[in-house]
C-alpha positions in Angstrom: 186.1 -61.3 124.4 182.4 -60.4 122.7 179.7 -61.8 123.9 179.1 -64.2 121.6 182.6 -65.6 121.4 182.3 -66.0 125.1 179.4 -68.0 125.4 180.6 -70.4 122.5 183.6 -70.8 125.1 181.2 -71.7 128.1 179.2 -74.2 126.2 182.5 -76.0 125.1 183.2 -75.8 128.6 180.4 -76.8 129.9 180.0 -79.7 127.2 183.6 -81.6 127.9 182.6 -81.2 132.1 179.8 -83.1 131.1 181.1 -86.1 128.6 181.1 -88.9 130.4 178.0 -88.5 132.7 175.5 -90.7 131.6 177.9 -93.0 131.7 177.8 -93.4 135.3 176.6 -96.5 136.8 177.2 -97.6 140.6 176.6 -101.1 141.4 174.6 -103.2 137.9 177.3 -105.4 137.8 177.7 -105.6 141.5 175.6 -108.2 143.7 171.7 -107.8 143.9 169.6 -107.9 147.3 165.9 -108.3 147.0 164.0 -106.4 149.9 161.9 -109.7 149.9 164.5 -111.6 151.0 164.9 -109.0 154.0 161.7 -109.3 155.2 159.7 -106.3 152.8 155.7 -108.0 151.8 153.7 -106.2 149.2 150.6 -106.8 151.3 149.9 -103.5 152.3 152.7 -104.0 155.6 155.5 -101.4 156.2 158.1 -102.4 155.1 160.5 -99.5 156.2 162.9 -101.7 158.1 163.3 -104.1 155.2 164.5 -101.8 152.9 167.3 -100.6 155.7 168.6 -104.2 155.6 168.8 -104.7 152.2 170.3 -101.4 151.7 172.5 -102.0 154.6 173.9 -105.4 153.4 174.1 -103.6 149.5 176.6 -101.1 151.4 178.8 -103.5 154.0 179.4 -106.4 150.1 180.8 -103.1 148.8 177.6 -101.7 146.9 175.2 -103.5 145.1 172.0 -103.3 143.6 168.8 -103.5 146.1 166.0 -104.7 143.7 162.2 -103.6 144.3 160.1 -106.2 142.4 156.6 -105.5 140.9 154.0 -105.5 143.6 152.6 -102.4 146.1 155.1 -101.4 148.7 154.3 -99.8 151.7 157.6 -98.0 153.2 158.5 -94.8 155.8 161.2 -93.3 154.7 164.6 -94.6 152.7 167.8 -93.6 153.3 170.3 -94.2 150.4 174.5 -95.3 151.5 177.2 -95.0 149.0 177.7 -97.6 146.3 174.1 -98.3 145.9 171.4 -98.6 143.4 167.5 -98.9 144.4 166.1 -100.2 141.5 162.9 -100.3 140.3 161.0 -103.1 138.5 158.2 -101.9 135.5 155.3 -102.5 138.2 156.6 -101.9 141.3 155.2 -98.9 143.5 156.8 -97.5 146.4 153.5 -96.5 148.2 155.2 -93.7 150.9 153.4 -93.5 154.5 151.7 -89.9 155.2 152.7 -90.2 159.0 155.2 -86.8 159.9 156.4 -89.2 163.1 157.3 -92.1 160.6 159.9 -89.3 159.4 161.3 -88.9 162.7 164.5 -88.5 163.6 165.3 -85.2 161.6 168.0 -85.0 159.0 170.3 -82.2 157.8 167.7 -80.5 154.7 166.3 -77.0 154.1 163.3 -75.0 153.2 163.2 -72.6 150.4 167.0 -72.4 150.4 167.1 -72.1 154.7 169.4 -75.0 155.7 167.3 -77.0 158.7 166.9 -80.0 160.7 163.9 -81.0 159.4 161.5 -84.6 158.8 163.3 -86.3 156.5 163.0 -86.7 152.6 161.1 -89.7 151.3 164.2 -90.8 149.7 167.5 -89.0 151.4 171.4 -89.5 150.8 173.7 -87.3 152.7 177.2 -87.5 152.2 176.7 -90.6 149.6 178.9 -91.5 146.2 177.8 -93.5 143.7 174.1 -93.7 144.5 171.8 -94.2 141.9 167.8 -94.9 141.4 166.6 -96.1 138.7 164.0 -98.7 136.8 160.4 -98.6 135.3 158.5 -98.2 138.6 157.1 -95.4 140.8 157.2 -93.6 143.6 153.9 -92.8 144.5 153.9 -91.4 148.7 150.5 -91.3 150.1 149.4 -87.5 150.4 146.5 -87.2 153.1 148.8 -85.4 155.7 150.8 -83.9 153.1 148.1 -82.2 151.1 146.6 -80.8 154.7 150.1 -78.9 155.3 149.7 -77.7 151.9 146.8 -74.8 152.5 146.8 -71.6 150.6 146.8 -68.9 152.9 149.3 -70.5 154.4 148.9 -71.0 158.2 149.7 -68.2 160.7 151.7 -70.7 162.8 153.2 -72.1 159.7 154.6 -68.6 158.5 155.6 -68.2 162.3 157.9 -71.5 161.5 159.3 -69.6 158.7 160.2 -66.7 160.3 161.9 -68.3 162.7 164.6 -70.5 160.4 164.7 -67.2 158.4 166.3 -65.1 161.4 167.9 -68.0 162.8 170.3 -68.5 159.2 170.2 -64.3 159.6 172.1 -65.0 162.8 174.7 -67.6 161.4 172.9 -70.3 164.2 174.5 -73.6 163.6 172.1 -75.6 161.0 172.0 -78.5 163.6 170.6 -76.1 165.7 168.0 -75.3 163.6 165.3 -78.7 164.4 162.1 -77.0 162.6 159.9 -80.3 164.3 160.3 -78.1 167.2 157.9 -75.4 166.4 154.8 -76.1 166.6 152.5 -76.7 163.4 155.6 -75.6 161.8 154.3 -78.7 159.4 157.6 -78.2 157.0 156.9 -80.9 154.4 159.5 -82.9 153.1 160.7 -83.1 149.7 160.2 -86.3 148.2 164.0 -87.2 147.0 166.3 -85.4 148.7 170.7 -85.5 147.3 172.7 -83.5 150.3 176.5 -83.0 149.5 176.5 -86.6 147.5 178.4 -87.2 144.5 178.3 -89.2 141.6 174.4 -89.7 141.2 171.9 -91.3 138.6 168.6 -91.4 138.6 166.6 -93.0 135.2 163.7 -94.0 133.5 161.5 -94.0 137.2 157.7 -92.5 137.5 156.9 -89.9 140.0 152.9 -89.4 140.9 153.0 -86.4 143.7 155.0 -85.2 145.9 154.8 -83.2 149.6 157.3 -80.5 148.5 159.8 -80.4 145.7 160.1 -83.8 143.5 164.4 -83.5 143.5 166.4 -81.9 144.6 169.8 -82.1 144.5 172.1 -79.6 146.9 175.8 -79.6 147.3 176.6 -82.0 145.2 178.8 -83.0 141.9 178.4 -85.1 138.7 174.7 -85.4 138.0 173.0 -87.5 135.7 169.0 -87.4 135.6 167.4 -89.4 132.5 164.1 -90.3 131.3 162.3 -89.5 134.7 158.5 -89.3 134.0 157.2 -87.0 136.7 153.2 -85.2 138.0 152.8 -83.8 140.8 150.4 -80.5 140.5 150.4 -79.5 144.3 151.1 -76.8 146.2 155.5 -76.1 146.2 155.8 -79.3 143.5 158.8 -78.0 141.3 160.0 -80.7 139.1 164.2 -80.8 139.4 165.8 -78.5 141.2 169.8 -78.0 140.7 171.0 -76.1 144.2 174.9 -75.2 145.2 175.2 -77.9 143.0 177.7 -78.8 139.7 178.3 -80.9 136.7 174.6 -81.1 136.3 172.8 -83.1 133.3 169.1 -83.2 133.2 167.9 -85.2 129.7 164.6 -86.7 128.0 162.4 -86.1 131.1 158.6 -85.1 131.2 157.5 -83.2 133.7 153.7 -81.9 134.8 154.3 -79.7 137.9 152.0 -77.6 140.2 155.3 -74.7 140.5 158.0 -74.7 138.9 159.8 -77.6 136.2 163.7 -77.3 136.5 165.2 -74.9 138.7 168.8 -73.5 139.4 169.0 -72.2 142.5 172.2 -71.3 145.5 170.4 -70.8 148.8 169.0 -67.6 150.1 170.2 -64.7 151.6 173.3 -64.2 154.5 172.8 -68.5 154.3 173.6 -68.3 151.1 176.2 -66.6 151.0 177.2 -67.9 154.3 177.9 -71.6 151.9 178.8 -69.3 149.3 178.7 -72.1 146.9 177.5 -71.4 143.3 175.4 -73.5 141.1 176.9 -74.4 137.9 177.3 -76.2 134.4 174.0 -77.3 134.6 172.7 -78.9 131.2 169.3 -79.6 130.6 167.4 -81.0 127.5 165.1 -82.5 125.2 163.3 -82.4 128.1 159.2 -81.8 127.6 156.3 -79.5 130.5 153.5 -80.2 130.0 151.7 -77.6 132.3 153.9 -75.5 135.4 154.7 -72.3 136.9 157.9 -72.2 135.1 159.9 -74.0 132.4 163.5 -72.8 133.6 163.6 -70.6 136.8 166.9 -69.6 138.0 166.1 -68.3 141.5 164.9 -66.6 143.4 167.6 -68.3 145.8 170.9 -67.6 143.9 173.0 -66.2 147.1 176.1 -68.6 146.1 176.1 -67.3 142.3 175.0 -68.9 139.2 177.2 -69.9 136.3 177.0 -72.0 132.8 173.1 -73.0 132.6 172.3 -74.1 129.6 168.3 -75.3 128.8 167.7 -76.3 125.5 165.8 -78.1 122.7 162.8 -78.4 124.7 158.9 -78.5 124.3 156.0 -76.9 126.4 152.2 -77.2 126.1 151.0 -74.8 128.8 153.3 -72.3 131.2 153.0 -69.7 133.4 156.3 -68.5 133.0 158.6 -69.5 130.0 161.9 -68.3 131.3 162.8 -66.7 134.6 165.5 -65.0 136.6 163.9 -63.6 140.1 166.7 -62.2 142.8 166.4 -59.0 145.1 168.6 -56.4 146.9 168.8 -59.6 149.8 170.1 -62.0 147.6 174.1 -60.2 146.4 176.3 -62.6 144.4 175.7 -63.1 140.6 174.2 -64.7 137.5 176.3 -65.1 134.6 176.2 -67.1 131.7 172.5 -68.4 131.3 171.7 -69.8 127.5 167.9 -71.0 126.3 168.0 -72.1 122.9 165.7 -73.9 120.5 162.4 -74.3 123.2 159.0 -74.3 121.5 155.7 -73.6 123.8 152.2 -73.4 123.0 151.0 -70.8 125.2 152.6 -68.9 127.7 150.8 -65.9 130.8 154.8 -64.2 130.3 157.5 -65.4 128.0 160.5 -64.4 129.7 161.3 -62.6 132.4 164.2 -60.9 135.0 162.6 -59.4 138.4 164.4 -58.4 140.9 162.5 -57.2 143.5 161.4 -60.9 144.5 160.7 -61.5 148.1 157.8 -63.5 148.5 157.1 -64.6 152.4 160.0 -63.1 153.0 159.6 -60.0 152.6 158.4 -58.4 156.1 161.2 -60.0 158.0 163.7 -58.0 159.4 167.6 -58.9 157.9 170.6 -57.9 158.7 171.5 -57.1 155.0 169.1 -55.9 152.6 171.4 -53.8 150.0 173.7 -56.9 148.4 172.4 -56.8 144.7 173.0 -59.7 142.0 175.4 -58.8 139.6 173.0 -60.0 136.3 175.5 -60.3 132.8 176.0 -62.5 130.2 172.3 -64.1 129.4 171.5 -65.7 125.9 168.0 -66.4 124.2 167.6 -67.7 121.1 165.8 -69.8 118.4 162.0 -69.9 120.7 158.6 -69.6 119.1 155.8 -69.0 121.6 152.7 -70.0 120.3 150.2 -67.3 122.2 151.1 -65.0 125.8 150.0 -62.3 127.7 153.5 -60.1 128.2 156.1 -61.3 126.3 159.2 -59.4 127.3 158.9 -58.3 131.2 162.9 -57.3 132.3 163.2 -54.9 135.1 166.7 -54.6 136.5 168.1 -53.2 139.5 168.9 -49.6 138.6 172.1 -49.7 141.3 173.9 -52.8 138.9 171.6 -53.2 135.8 171.9 -56.7 134.6 174.0 -56.4 131.1 174.9 -58.3 128.2 170.6 -59.8 127.8 170.7 -60.6 124.1 167.8 -62.2 122.4 167.5 -63.3 118.7 164.7 -65.3 116.4 162.3 -65.4 119.6 158.9 -64.9 118.0 155.2 -64.6 119.6 152.5 -64.2 117.1 150.0 -63.5 119.2 150.7 -61.4 122.6 147.5 -60.0 124.2 149.5 -57.7 126.7 152.7 -55.6 127.1 155.0 -57.0 124.1 158.3 -55.5 125.4 159.1 -53.6 128.4 162.7 -53.4 129.7 164.3 -51.1 132.5 166.8 -50.8 134.0 169.5 -52.8 131.5 172.7 -52.1 129.7 173.8 -53.3 126.9 170.2 -54.8 125.7 169.8 -56.7 121.9 166.6 -58.0 120.3 167.4 -59.3 117.2 163.7 -60.0 116.0 
């Protein structure tokens, strides 16, 4: 089968997988549970227990909508339950506290592709089915402590904690024993929203204003629809939407302004990702806009469970560090296959398109048992993309041990390139159709 026919087949298949996801509606026809009826007050008092009581009542009733009316509601972590929809009315703001003690006891989480026990994400669901967050309201965490923890360069104690977590993962220590809060000043910030091992998820319509870490994170999830989110978070590690070890995901009509990457595809880091062996697959991103960020679509660097069938299309960008990037290293292994990126316009980028196979970041000096597991990269299609201005246009650096293959560009233009227009090394079956 030719490369072009392979890609057509992939996206017909993916379209079938995603058909109907936008219709997921977990609870809107069921009972409504107003948070005020359970003791919540929009007067500056902390409403964590009231939110938990409303969610518990909805779950015990067999499912329902937990409604948050107009006002500013101060709360700690919100833990969702199966068959429950958290609905934020227009003018409703959830102001999450920034006291780390409020986010204990620890929950099963992750940091940079390594599973661990950590502070609860601000909105968290574990093992849930049929769960949603909807409405025109806003998630706006208080950022005092989290901003202090997000220092650059990273502190020595924070780096020591990351080293310890990597070593635990490399030694296959059970996740339940990887409690990062017991390491002095580890300062591992929680995600704003984490859905861990959940199915049938719908996020729609709300705004996010700032986040301690990644804004929206799906980990080992299935059947996800994200529609019409408005995210603005310009801090350190503020990715927009991270899809990790998950399948059948549709993201559309979102507006992002990020301090880090916009849309990110991941499947676990190094030995931890290979231990799980769960690929991320069947992900479509469409009709979205990125104001600013480090990358529009980032694949990796955590790809150790594998990546297949990813499609971003019909998106616009004002300014970005990298428009498209695949990044891995010889600690990752696995594969990246069937990535399509098309019908995108961008005003300005530092780098247009990049494949990097030596990315380790802060883990590069930490010993590992496996340091020669090369990632197979193949069947990447980039087409109908216009960039107004960039420094470097195409920068592909494959691994000579296993060069990427079947990398195709067509109708990809940038009239103003201030640096290098094209540098392609260790790539086979590369085609750049002007």
